[in-house]
Backbone as a ProteinNet text record, in pm:
[ID]
protein_1_A
[PRIMARY]
XXXXXXXXXXXXXXXXXXXXXXXXXXXXXXXXXXXXXXXXXXXXXXXXXXXXXXXXXXXXXXXXXXXXXXXXXXXXXXXXXXXXXXXXXXXXXXXXXXXXXXXXXXXXXXXXXXXXXXX
[TERTIARY]
303.7	410.5	544.9	627.8	708.8	805.7	842.6	939.6	1086.6	1171	1328.6	1398.8	1449.8	1526.2	1663.5	1743.6	1847.9	1969.5	2006	2075.1	2023.7	1903	1862.2	1843.8	1831.9	1789.2	1942.5	2028.3	2184.3	2227.7	2184.2	2238.5	2160.5	2054.8	1981.1	2011.8	2048.6	2102.6	2236.7	2317.6	2438.7	2429.5	2307.3	2296.9	2270.5	2204.2	2075.8	2196.3	2310	2434.9	2487.3	2553	2613.9	2553.3	2402.7	2314.1	2290.3	2299.4	2296.4	2157	2043.6	1917.1	1870.5	1767.1	1676.6	1652.3	1671.8	1662.1	1528.3	1387.7	1267.4	1291.4	1329.5	1323.6	1344.3	1506.1	1547.7	1470.3	1423.7	1317.7	1206.7	1172.7	1049.8	1094	1215.8	1253	1234.3	1316.4	1354.2	1237.1	1095	968.6	885.3	935.9	891.9	943.7	1031.9	1090.3	1099.7	1076.7	1077.6	948.6	844.3	675	687.3	733.4	700.3	794.3	911.3	962.1	868.5	783	748	580.6	517.5	430.8	486.5	618.1	659.2	650	685.8	702	598	496.4	357.9	310.8	327.7	295.4	351.2	491.2	554.4	523.1	525.2	498.2	353.6	230.6	128.9	100.6	194.5	246.4	306.5	367.5	487.6	329.5	271.3	157.6	86.8	50.8	13.9	22.7	165.6	225.3	177.4	194.3	144.6	259.8	250	363.1	480.3	489.7	580.7	668.3	567.4	646.4	701	682.7	766.3	894.5	899.4	992.1	1077.9	1069.2	1132.2	1180.1	1091.6	1149.2	1299.7	1255.5	1364.3	1511.9	1477.5	1641.7	1698.3	1563.2	1619	1730.2	1680.7	1740.8	1869	1877.1	2016.9	2126.9	2056.6	2124.8	2171.2	2052.6	2046	2007.8	2046.5	2033.3	1864.1	1809.8	1687.4	1699.4	1860.6	1881.2	1869.5	1985.9	1955.3	1821.8	1716.3	1623.7	1552.2	1501.3	1419.2	1498.3	1641.1	1716.7	1649.2	1669.6	1561	1457.8	1360.2	1259	1192.6	1289.3	1244.7	1117.7	1131.2	1037.1	1170.8	1116.3	1205.6	1248.3	1265.3	1362.3	1251.2	1142	1063.6	955.1	961.9	850.1	893.7	1001.3	1071.7	1054.4	1101.8	1104.4	939.3	834.5	723.9	681.8	729.8	668.3	750.5	851.8	954.4	919.1	822.6	758.6	638.4	554.4	430.6	523	625.7	676.4	672	748.3	824.4	683.3	601.9	448.6	422.3	358.5	322.6	390.9	486.6	618.9	620.8	580.7	638.1	741	829.4	1018.8	1044.6	1128	1208.2	1297.5	1353.5	1412	1426.9	1507	1543.2	1623.1	1743.5	1794.8	1718.6	1596	1519.8	1454.7	1464	1331.1	1429.8	1527.7	1584.1	1605.8	1688	1701.5	1586.8	1473.4	1289.1	1259.1	1323.3	1285.3	1395.6	1521.7	1628.5	1576.2	1543.2	1491.8	1400.9	1341.6	1269	1317.4	1477.9	1537.2	1487.2	1464.4	1382.8	1552.5	1569.5	1706.3	1594.9	1643	1643.9	1614	1696.9	1770.3	1648	1613.5	1475.6	1350	1308.5	1225.4	1235.2	1152.4	1147.7	1143.8	1283.2	1304.5	1323.5	1283.8	1289.9	1399.6	1407.8	1562	1600.5
-15549.1	-15501.9	-15644.7	-15638.1	-15758.3	-15726.5	-15860.7	-15871.6	-15940.4	-15928.9	-15939.8	-16023.8	-16131.7	-16200.9	-16105.8	-16105.1	-16016.1	-16041.4	-16156	-16173.7	-16098	-16124.3	-16043.9	-15911.5	-15863.8	-15729.6	-15664.5	-15703.9	-15658	-15658.3	-15780	-15766.7	-15644.2	-15650.2	-15514.2	-15412	-15385.8	-15267.5	-15246.2	-15348.2	-15292.9	-15300	-15331.5	-15324.1	-15155.6	-15167.5	-15011.9	-14886.8	-14938.5	-14843.1	-14804.9	-14948.2	-14933.9	-14890.1	-14900.3	-14821.3	-14676.4	-14642.5	-14523	-14472.4	-14547	-14561.6	-14595.1	-14580.1	-14616.6	-14788.6	-14792.1	-14991.5	-15045.6	-14926.7	-14922.4	-14922.1	-14824.8	-14809.1	-14913.3	-14942.3	-15089.1	-15224.3	-15255.3	-15355.6	-15362.1	-15193	-15224.3	-15309.6	-15140.3	-15240.5	-15343.9	-15424.1	-15597.5	-15648	-15634.4	-15667.8	-15659.1	-15570.4	-15519.7	-15636.5	-15611.7	-15662.5	-15832.1	-15892.1	-16013.8	-16012	-15982.3	-15955.2	-15985	-15921.5	-15853.9	-15997.3	-16025.2	-16149.7	-16253.9	-16269.8	-16401.8	-16409.6	-16285.9	-16216.9	-16292	-16247.8	-16286.9	-16463.4	-16531.1	-16639.6	-16716.6	-16663.5	-16743.1	-16730.8	-16621.2	-16608.6	-16690.5	-16675.2	-16752.4	-16956.1	-16936.8	-17117.5	-17114.5	-17053.5	-17035.9	-17074.2	-16959.7	-16961.5	-17097.4	-17122	-17274.8	-17390.7	-17409.7	-17463.1	-17499	-17411.8	-17371.6	-17424.6	-17389.5	-17479.7	-17623.4	-17631.8	-17807.3	-17883.5	-17986.2	-18042	-18023.8	-18047.6	-18041.4	-17886	-17745.6	-17662	-17697.1	-17752.3	-17747.1	-17818.3	-17943.6	-18022.1	-17881.7	-17813.5	-17712.6	-17617.4	-17567	-17502.4	-17556.1	-17645.3	-17761.7	-17749.4	-17784.5	-17776.2	-17691.1	-17584.9	-17422.7	-17388.2	-17418	-17415.1	-17454.6	-17621.1	-17644.3	-17590.3	-17483.1	-17440.4	-17484.9	-17564.3	-17637.5	-17528.7	-17553.6	-17479.4	-17472.6	-17491.7	-17479.2	-17595.2	-17615.6	-17729	-17892.5	-17806	-17946	-17994.9	-17904.9	-17953.2	-18003.3	-17961.1	-18005.3	-18188.8	-18194.2	-18326	-18427.2	-18346.4	-18427.5	-18472.1	-18384.9	-18394.7	-18485.8	-18470	-18532.9	-18458.6	-18330.3	-18229.7	-18092.6	-18031.2	-17939.3	-17779.9	-17748.1	-17622.7	-17559.6	-17560.2	-17416.1	-17480.4	-17603.1	-17609.7	-17571.7	-17628.5	-17565.1	-17389.4	-17289.4	-17204.1	-17141.2	-17233.5	-17173.7	-17182	-17316.7	-17329.4	-17222.4	-17229.8	-17081.5	-16968.3	-16941.3	-16798	-16814.5	-16927.1	-16921.8	-16912	-16989.7	-16993.4	-16838.8	-16769.4	-16619.4	-16547	-16564.5	-16481.1	-16531.8	-16608.8	-16628.8	-16612.9	-16568.2	-16606.9	-16427.8	-16328.1	-16224	-16193.4	-16284.2	-16296.3	-16187.3	-16139.6	-16101.3	-16190	-16269.1	-16384	-16468.6	-16581.4	-16727.8	-16692.6	-16580.7	-16558.4	-16488	-16386.6	-16354.3	-16450.3	-16556.2	-16637.6	-16765.4	-16769.8	-16845.5	-16749.2	-16627.5	-16577	-16598.7	-16552.1	-16558.3	-16693.4	-16789.4	-16949.1	-16949.4	-16923.6	-16945.9	-16867.1	-16747.2	-16693.4	-16762.9	-16822.4	-16924.9	-17013	-17056.5	-17143.9	-17327.8	-17291.2	-17419.8	-17445.3	-17593.7	-17641.8	-17740.3	-17747.4	-17839.2	-17950.2	-18005.4	-18194	-18180	-18110.9	-18151.7	-18140.4	-18131.4	-18169.9	-18271.9	-18394.7	-18468	-18407.2	-18432.6	-18387.3	-18533.8	-18506	-18584.8	-18697.9	-18808.4	-18846.9	-18865.2
-3845.9	-3869.1	-3873.8	-3924.2	-3946	-3863.6	-3811.6	-3695.4	-3770.7	-3748.7	-3812.7	-3658.8	-3670.6	-3592.3	-3579.6	-3505.8	-3476.9	-3559.7	-3592.3	-3720.3	-3887.2	-3896.9	-4018.5	-4015.4	-3921.2	-3861.3	-3849.8	-3874	-3797.2	-3959.6	-4085	-4214.4	-4259	-4253	-4288.3	-4283.3	-4137.6	-4127.3	-4214.2	-4223.8	-4250.9	-4396.8	-4434.9	-4599.5	-4629	-4514.1	-4572	-4580.7	-4436	-4462.5	-4562.5	-4633	-4759	-4926	-4860.2	-4969.8	-4964.6	-4854.2	-4782.7	-4772.8	-4733.6	-4722.5	-4546.8	-4550.5	-4449.7	-4440.4	-4286.5	-4307.2	-4365.6	-4340	-4311.7	-4502.3	-4568.2	-4721.7	-4785	-4732	-4775	-4766.8	-4668.2	-4632	-4743.3	-4722.7	-4854.8	-5032.3	-4994.8	-5190.9	-5198.3	-5097.7	-5149.1	-5066.3	-5066.6	-4996.5	-5115.1	-5219.4	-5329.9	-5455.3	-5494.3	-5567.2	-5597.5	-5408.5	-5426.1	-5444.4	-5435.5	-5476	-5630	-5687.4	-5816.4	-5869.7	-5811.2	-5891	-5877.5	-5748.4	-5764.3	-5819.1	-5882.1	-5941.8	-6079	-6155.3	-6233.4	-6292.4	-6166.5	-6138.9	-6193.2	-6164.1	-6119.1	-6297	-6332.5	-6507.1	-6566.1	-6600.9	-6627	-6642.4	-6530.5	-6509.6	-6572.7	-6544.1	-6596	-6757.8	-6794.5	-6938.6	-6996	-6867.9	-6935.5	-6923.6	-6822.9	-6843.1	-6979.4	-7018.2	-7095.8	-7281.5	-7231	-7415.7	-7479.5	-7535.4	-7596.8	-7551.4	-7577.8	-7535.2	-7637.1	-7796.7	-7845.1	-7862	-7797.4	-7783	-7645	-7540.2	-7433	-7474.4	-7544.5	-7564.1	-7680.3	-7709.9	-7831.9	-7713	-7596.6	-7500	-7429.2	-7420.9	-7278.7	-7371.9	-7525.2	-7580.5	-7625.7	-7609.8	-7664.7	-7538.3	-7392.9	-7295.1	-7254.4	-7375.1	-7336.6	-7458.9	-7516.9	-7614.1	-7740.2	-7756.7	-7944.5	-7992	-8144.5	-8249	-8300.8	-8394.6	-8480.4	-8527.9	-8604.5	-8684.2	-8583.4	-8483.2	-8373.2	-8341.9	-8256.3	-8241.7	-8346	-8463.3	-8551.4	-8634.7	-8548.6	-8632.6	-8474.2	-8346.5	-8207.6	-8234.1	-8278.7	-8292.2	-8412.7	-8487.8	-8645.7	-8689.7	-8688.7	-8764.4	-8823.8	-8886.1	-9027.9	-8921.8	-8995.7	-8932.7	-8949.8	-9033.3	-9035.2	-8953.8	-8940.3	-8821.8	-8689.1	-8648.6	-8483.8	-8514.8	-8595	-8620	-8583.2	-8619	-8596.1	-8466.7	-8370.1	-8259.4	-8178.9	-8228.1	-8114.1	-8126.8	-8267	-8251	-8177.3	-8165.9	-8071.3	-7928.1	-7862	-7759.5	-7693	-7824	-7756.4	-7740.2	-7854.5	-7851.1	-7728.9	-7691.5	-7558.1	-7447.3	-7416.4	-7304.1	-7308.3	-7416.1	-7451.2	-7462.9	-7520	-7526.8	-7660.5	-7699	-7767	-7874.7	-7819.9	-7868.8	-7823.9	-7808.9	-7693.5	-7616.6	-7679.2	-7540.4	-7440.5	-7444.6	-7353.4	-7319.3	-7383.9	-7311.2	-7228.4	-7276.4	-7184.8	-7054.3	-7095	-6936.9	-6814.1	-6889.6	-6818.5	-6736.6	-6820.3	-6786	-6678.8	-6708.5	-6592.1	-6451.6	-6450.1	-6390.9	-6282.9	-6353.4	-6266.1	-6178.5	-6235	-6170.4	-6200.1	-6352.8	-6410.3	-6504.4	-6479.2	-6570.8	-6657.4	-6807.2	-6895.4	-6832	-6712.3	-6684.4	-6579.1	-6539.6	-6424.8	-6523.2	-6609.2	-6705.9	-6831.8	-6838.8	-6915.5	-7073	-7198.8	-7286.1	-7350.4	-7577	-7615.6	-7637.7	-7669.4	-7643.8	-7780.8
[MASK]
+++++++++++++++++++++++++++++++++++++++++++++++++++++++++++++++++++++++++++++++++++++++++++++++++++++++++++++++++++++++

C-alpha cells in the first residue's frame, strides 16, 4: 500500500475535493497517467536512439522550428532529401506532422539545445 507524507496527503485530499472524487480514485488516476506517460517516454527515447544520425539532425532542427528549406541549407542537402528524412522520422514516431512530432518530443522534456546539432 502506498504511504504518503502528511503534506502530500493534504494536497491530494484538496485536489480530490476540487475534482469531486475520492482520494483513492484521484491517486489511482494520477498513477495511471504517470505510468502511461513514462511508457510513452521510454518508447520515444527508444525510437529516437534508433534514428540515423542524419534523421537526428533533422529532428533537432525541426524542434528548433526550422523549415525544410532552412534544414536543407544547414545540412547541405536538397529539400527533397529533407522531406524524405522527415517522412521517415514521422513514420518511426507514428506522428502525423512535424507539429505532432515537436509536441511528442517536448513532452519528453527534450530541448534542441541539449543535443548536438550541425553547425
